[in-house]
N, C-alpha and C positions, 0 to 999 in steps of 0.2 A: 121191838128195839127200844131201849130206854135211853133217853137223852139226859145227860147231867147238865142241868141249866146253869149251875154254878160254874162249871168248867167253861160253858159257852160265854157266860158273863165275863169271866177272866180273859178269854180270848178277845172279846169285844173291847175290854179295857186296854189290853195290850195294843190292839189295832188303833184305838183312839189316840194313843200316844204317838202313833206314826203318821197321823193326819197333818196336813199343812196347817190347819186351824190350830191344833194343839202346839205344834212346833213353833209357830209364830207367837202364840200366846205365851208360851214358856220363855222364849228368848226375850220378848219385849217386857215381860214381867221382871225378869232378871235385870235388864237394863234400867227400867224405871225405878226399881227398888235399890239400886246401887247408891243413889243420892239420898242422904238422910232426910232432907226436907221433903222430897217426893214420898219417901217411905212413910213419914209421919202423916202427910196429907192423905195419901192413899189409905192408910190404916184407919184414919178417922172417917174418911168418906165411906169405907166399907162397913165400919161399925154403925154409922148412922143409917146407911142403906139397909142393913140387916134389921136394925131396930124398927125402922119404919115398915119393912115388909112383915115383920112379926106382928106389929100393931094392926096392919091391914088384914092379915090372916085371921086375927082374933076378932075382927069386926070393929076395932077401936079406930077412932079418927086419928090421923097422924098429928103429932105435936107440931104446932105452928113454928115454934122456935127451932125444932130439929129440921123442919122443912126449909126454913130460911138458911140455916147453917149448911145444909146439904147443897142448896143452890149456890151459896158462896164458894164452898169447896169445889163444886163442879166447875164453876167459872174459873177458879184458880188453876185447876188441873187441866182445863182446856188450853190454857196459855202455855203449858209445858208440853213440848212435842213428844218427849219420852212417855209421860204419863198418859197423854191423849192416845198415842199409838197403842199402848198397853190396854187401856180401857176399851178401845174399839176392837182389838184382837180378842179380848175377853168376851165381848158381846157376840162376836162371830162364833167362838167356841161354845158359848152357852146356847146359841141357836142350834148348833149341831146336836148338842145334848138334848135339847127340847124336842128336836125332830125324832131322835131315837126314842125318847120317852113316849112321844105320841104314837109311834109305831107299836111299841110294847103295850101301851094303853089300849090301842085299837084291837090288838090281838086278844087282850084280856076282857074286852067289852067295857072298858072304862072311858067315859066321855071326858077327856081332859079339859076341853073348853068349858064344859058345864061346871067343873070343879073350880075354875079360876074366876067365874063370874059371881058377883055378890048379889 
């Protein structure tokens, strides 16, 4: 019997969109992004976060100025209930995705934890 892994992945993607984690994430994201100030702060926060993750992945030291700016943005976003709720929901959804990735990595014999340690 041949299993079409791509079809299985598409089924998983569809099922992910039905989880409480995804539905909360999606709803709270929409609410947080309705406000133009929140949108600008969240977009900048995500840009900086991505840039710093890319630097870390390449072995470079995070830029101190970017780190300070990220911390200031984080503090501002924590003061906003909509932004804070969205970011927490995003973390919960990312945890679910990470758990799935770990299961797939284990099945493939990939030590995910070893890949994330420098």
